[in-house]
N, C-alpha and C positions, 0 to 999 in steps of 0.2 A: 330418774335421771341417770343418764350412762357416765362413764369412768371419765370421757373428755370433758362433759359439762363439771362434773364433780371438782375436776383438776382446774377449770377455768375459774370457778367460784373461790379458788385458792390465790389467785394472781391479783396483785395491785399492779396497775399499769402507770408508770411514771411519764408524764410529759412535763419534763423540768429543763430540758435543754435550753440554755440561755438563749440560743439563736432562734428557736421556735417563733413563729409567726401565728397570727389567728388562725391562718389557713391550716397551719400544722396541728393545731390544736382541734380543730374541727375533724380534720382525716382520722388523729388520733383518737379523737373520742368515738367516731364512727367504728373504728376498729374494735375499741373497748365495749362498744354494745353490741356489735357483730358478734363477738365471741363471749359476750355477757360475763365479763371478768367481776371480780368483787369488787373493786374501787380503780378509781384513777386518783392520782397524786398530781396536781398543778401548783403553779405559785399563785400566791395570795390573789395577784389581780385578775386571775383567769377561772374563779370558783364560779361568778356568777354566770359566766358563759357556758362553763362545762356543765353546771346543772342545768342550764335551758336546754343545752345537746344532748342530756342523757335524761331529759324528762321522761320519756317514754319507755324506760327501761329501769331495771334493778340494780345498775352500776351506782355505787356510791363515788360521791366525790370528796377529797379531802385536800388538804394543803400543806404547804412547809412552813415554817416559821423562820 
């Protein structure tokens, strides 16, 4: 694993903007998967969709309460 990959695994990508749409969630999850970050943090209603979008990579999904 190179330094960039190591750094990416320390990043939690937040997708929490209140104006984000489902299309924004898809785009941001794709970016998280592309860079293989440690996790994405989403709003509770978006957890299932984010898990589905990221099922083929190692990015974990978390949510805010």
